[in-house]
C-alpha angles and dihedrals in degrees: 000000000000127000117242089247088062100038099099094047091045092052094048089049092051094047086052089054094051094043091066117117096221136038093236094054090048092050091048092048090046088057092052092047091048091053092048089049088055091049086054091054093252100128095151091055092048091049091052091048093051094047096048104035094090095055095041094053097050093109089064093064114119093240088068117086112250090230090063099050098087092046094048091046097053129056099210095141094053094044089052091049091049092051089051091052093048091047090053096044093050090056089059093046104194129018124215090228141352092260093064091050090050091050091052092049094045092050090051093050089048091052094048095047092047096049116018107030098038090062095052135065110218098176124023098228092187086079090065094053095093092046092053091051091051090050092052 
């Protein structure tokens, strides 16, 4: 939604929004950024920001443990899995059909989740137990 001329500025502005410590300050900053986007004649980007900011700052709600915020905000696990899939598919080169590519990707995801992810605890879900009890 942003022209290449404004991409760098917009990326820095979005990073500033998601670096906020509280949801209220993030929403305030998002309003400021949206206003500045409109001043720069980027109305579609401002509209997109206003429509999506509530959902994308959910991890900043007070009911979420502070320890989880960074891990919810980032998608390092997904990025790592995508890099692994790209690495594996580049070795093969070209696939005879989409089904064979899907089989390779599914096998790799199955291997990663069975070995790597099952041995690690990414989020300590016991921290959410009290929050779940309050919501019930």
